[in-house]
C-alpha positions as CSV (number, residue, x, y, z in Angstrom):
1,M,-38.2,35.8,-45.5
2,P,-39.7,38.6,-47.5
3,V,-42.4,37.8,-50.0
4,S,-43.9,39.8,-52.8
5,A,-46.7,39.1,-55.3
6,S,-47.4,40.4,-58.7
7,S,-50.2,40.8,-61.3
8,E,-48.2,38.2,-63.3
9,S,-49.6,35.4,-61.0
10,T,-46.3,34.9,-59.2
11,I,-45.1,35.0,-55.6
12,R,-41.4,35.7,-55.1
13,L,-39.5,34.7,-52.0
14,C,-36.3,36.6,-51.4
15,D,-33.2,36.1,-49.2
16,V,-32.7,39.2,-47.1
17,A,-28.9,38.9,-47.0
18,T,-28.3,38.6,-50.7
19,G,-31.4,40.2,-52.2
20,R,-31.7,37.2,-54.5
21,E,-34.9,35.3,-55.3
22,V,-34.8,31.9,-53.7
23,Q,-38.2,30.7,-54.8
24,I,-40.9,31.6,-57.3
25,I,-44.4,30.3,-56.9
26,E,-46.7,30.5,-59.9
27,E,-50.5,30.3,-59.4
28,G,-51.5,28.2,-62.5
29,D,-54.8,29.7,-63.5
30,G,-53.7,33.3,-64.3
31,S,-55.4,34.9,-61.3
32,W,-53.6,37.8,-59.6
33,F,-52.8,37.8,-55.9
34,D,-54.5,40.3,-53.6
35,A,-53.1,39.5,-50.1
36,L,-50.1,37.5,-48.8
37,V,-49.2,36.4,-45.3
38,V,-46.3,34.3,-44.0
39,S,-47.0,31.9,-41.1
40,P,-45.2,32.8,-37.9
41,D,-43.1,29.6,-38.1
42,G,-42.1,30.5,-41.6
43,S,-43.2,27.3,-43.3
44,L,-46.1,28.5,-45.3
45,V,-47.3,31.5,-47.2
46,A,-51.0,32.0,-47.9
47,S,-52.3,34.0,-50.8
48,T,-55.7,35.2,-51.9
49,S,-56.6,35.9,-55.4
50,N,-59.5,37.0,-57.6
51,D,-60.8,33.5,-57.9
52,K,-62.5,33.3,-54.5
53,M,-59.8,31.0,-53.2
54,L,-57.3,31.0,-50.4
55,W,-54.1,29.3,-51.5
56,P,-51.6,27.8,-48.8
57,W,-48.1,27.3,-50.3
58,D,-45.2,25.4,-48.8
59,M,-42.3,27.9,-48.5
60,R,-39.6,25.2,-48.9
61,N,-40.6,23.8,-52.3
62,G,-43.1,26.4,-53.7
63,R,-45.9,23.8,-54.1
64,E,-49.4,23.9,-52.8
65,A,-49.4,22.8,-49.1
66,L,-53.1,22.1,-49.3
67,K,-55.8,22.2,-51.9
68,P,-57.2,25.7,-52.4
69,L,-59.7,26.7,-49.8
70,R,-62.9,28.0,-51.3
71,H,-65.0,31.0,-50.3
72,R,-68.3,32.2,-51.7
73,G,-67.0,35.7,-52.4
74,H,-63.7,37.5,-53.1
75,V,-61.2,36.8,-50.2
76,E,-60.2,40.1,-48.8
77,T,-57.9,39.3,-45.9
78,V,-56.0,36.4,-44.4
79,A,-54.0,35.8,-41.2
80,F,-52.3,32.9,-39.3
81,S,-52.7,32.2,-35.7
82,P,-49.6,32.8,-33.6
83,D,-48.9,29.1,-33.4
84,S,-49.3,28.7,-37.2
85,L,-52.0,26.0,-36.7
86,V,-55.0,28.0,-37.9
87,L,-55.6,30.1,-40.9
88,A,-58.3,32.8,-40.8
89,S,-59.8,34.4,-43.9
90,R,-62.5,36.9,-44.5
91,S,-64.4,37.3,-47.8
92,E,-66.7,40.0,-49.1
93,D,-69.6,38.1,-47.7
94,S,-68.3,39.3,-44.2
95,I,-67.8,35.7,-43.0
96,V,-64.6,34.8,-41.3
97,R,-63.5,31.2,-41.9
98,L,-61.1,29.4,-39.6
99,W,-59.1,26.6,-41.3
100,G,-56.9,23.9,-39.9
101,V,-53.5,24.3,-41.4
102,S,-52.5,20.6,-41.3
103,T,-55.7,19.4,-42.9
104,G,-57.4,22.3,-44.7
105,Q,-60.5,21.4,-42.8
106,L,-63.0,24.3,-42.2
107,L,-63.1,24.5,-38.4
108,E,-65.5,27.4,-37.9
109,M,-67.4,30.1,-39.6
110,L,-68.0,33.4,-37.9
111,A,-70.5,35.9,-39.2
112,G,-69.2,39.4,-39.4
113,Q,-71.0,42.7,-39.7
114,R,-71.2,44.7,-42.9
115,G,-70.0,48.3,-42.9
116,G,-69.0,50.3,-39.9
117,C,-66.4,49.4,-37.4
């Protein structure tokens, strides 16, 4: 299902066949969304915003699937594992955090390098 985000603090889920919106998710604190990713199994969408948070949303009902996952810096990128069980996020502090999707528990932190490849 295609998703889009806006500076109006909304995520819109659309039906490909009809082009109609089927769900609108509103992030309550007025933050804008920077990145979006849909889980491979299609059950979740994760968003990052300017509030140093990673937000997992339930695609079926538009509600938070977990409490927001906190970073120390701006969250720049996010990805799901192929089995949809782990959520990886990287913030401006160059640390990659691996989160358990079912619990929101921080599983591991991986130090990245700054600059370069």
